[in-house]
C-alpha positions, 0 to 999 in steps of 0.5 A, a space after each residue: 839086415 843083409 847076411 853080410 851084416 852078420 860078418 864079424 859077429 860071434 856064432 852065438 850072436 849070429 844064431 841069436 839074431 837069426 832066431 829072433 828073425 825067424 820069429 818075426 818073419 824077417 831078418 832084423 837088427 836088434 839095435 836098429 829101433 824106431 827109424 826103419 819101423 817108422 819109415 816102413 809104416 808110414 810108406 804102408 799108410 801112403 800106399 793104402 791112401 793111394 789105393 782107396 779113399 778112407 774117412 777120417 775115422 778109418 784114417 784115425 784107426 790106421 794111424 793108431 794101428 801104425 803107432 802101436 806097431 811101431 811102439 811094440 816093435 821098438 819095445 821088442 828091439 830094445 829088449 833084444 838089444 839089452 839081451 845082447 851083452 848077456 849072450 855067452 860064447 857057449 850059448 845055444 840059441 839054435 836049440 831054443 824052440 821057435 814056439 818059445 821065441 814067438 811066445 816071448 815076443 808076443 808078450 814082451 812087445 807091450 813092455 816099455 818100462 826100462 827096468 822091466 825090460 832089463 828083466 825081460 832081457 835077462 830072461 831072453 838071454 838066459 834061455 839062449 845061454 841055456 835052452 829050457 831054463 825058462 818055461 812059457 809059464 814064467 813068461 806069462 807071469 812076467 807079462 802080467 807082473 807089475 812093478 810091485 810084483 817085480 819088487 815082491 819077487 826081489 824080496 823073495 829072492 832075499 830069503 832064498 838059499 841054494 841047497 846043493 844047487 837047488 833054490 829053496 826059500 828059508 822061512 823062520 819066525 823068531 828073528 828081529 830082521 827076518 820076521 814071518 810075514 803071512 800076508 807077504 807069503 800068501 801074496 806069493 802063494 796066490 801068484 803061483 811063486 810058492 806054496 805054504 805047508 800047513 801047521 807045523 809041517 816042513 818042506 823037504 828039500 827035493 831032491 834029498 841032498 847027500 851027506 856032504 853038500 854046500 849051502 849058499 846065500 849070495 856070496 856066502 857058502 858053507 859046506 855041510 859035512 854031516 846032517 840027520 833028521 828024524 824024518 830022514 829028509 832035509 827040512 827047509 821050513 814051511 815055504 815051497 818054491 814052485 818051478 816058476 818061482 825057482 825060474 824067476 828068482 834067478 832073474 833077480 840079484 836081490 839084496 842080502 838081509 843082515 844076519 839072515 844066513 847065520 839064523 837060517 843055518 841055525 834053524 836048519 841045524 835045529 831041523 836037521 842036526 847039520 855040522 858045517 865048515 866053517 862052524 855056523 858061529 863063525 858064519 857072517 851074512 853078506 853086507 846089505 846093499 852090496 848087490 844090485 837089485 836087478 
C-alpha cells in the first residue's frame, strides 16, 4: 500500500494499518488477501528455480513453504479485516507496543476457523482501542484454545457479574437452572481462567467496593445502597477469576441464564446483607437467547 492509499481514512485506522505494517515488515492492506501474497510467492519460486537446479524433493519443500506462507498471510489479513469495523474514533494504536503486535501476529497466523477469527479480531481491536487491555498471556491462551475451549469461555461469561465495574464469577449450589458443576469449574481452573476457594471459604471482591455501587448482569443493573458482612469484605462465592479470565470473558457476549441474576443477588444478600434499588424481589434476569454468543 502506498502512503497515498491512506488518504480518506480516519487517523485511528491509519495508525492501525501502520502499526500492523511495522510488525509485518512492510505496509499492508488488510482487506487485500490472497492475490498479492500469491503473486509474490509464485514469483519468488520462479526466481529460485532460475538460479539453481533443484530436485523434486526440494521443489515440494519450497512449494509447501510457499503454500503455508500464503495461507498464514491470508489468516492474518482476514483477522485484521474483521478488526477494522471495531476500531473506535478514540483508538490509540500508536500506544500499543510493537512486541505485543508481533506476538499477536505470530499466534494468529495459524487461525483459519471463521468463528475463532472473529474472537481474535475482537481482541486485536480491543487492544488498539484501549492499549494494555489484553496481555500476551491472553494471546497465548487463545492460541492454544480449541472450539470447545471457546465454548467453555462463553459458559463462564454466563455466570459473571460486574461488581462495581470489576468482573466476578458468581457461583452458588442451590438453584435449578444454575447448578454447581465441580468438573466444569475444575476444567476452568486447569486452564488458568479461575481458581476455586477451598471448603466453605468465599472469594472477596477486590478491590473492596464502596457502600453504594452497581451490580450488572448483561443488561440488568441494580444499585446497592448498603451492605455489611461479618468479614468486612464483599463475598462473591467460591470462584476467583484470574486476570487472564477477566480479559478473555470481555471477548464473549455470552447468553443470559434465566433467573441467574435474581438468584445471584439473593446469595449476595445472604453473604453481605445487601440492600438494593430496585428491591431484589422485583429484579428479573435478561431473557435467554437475547444476546449473541460471539
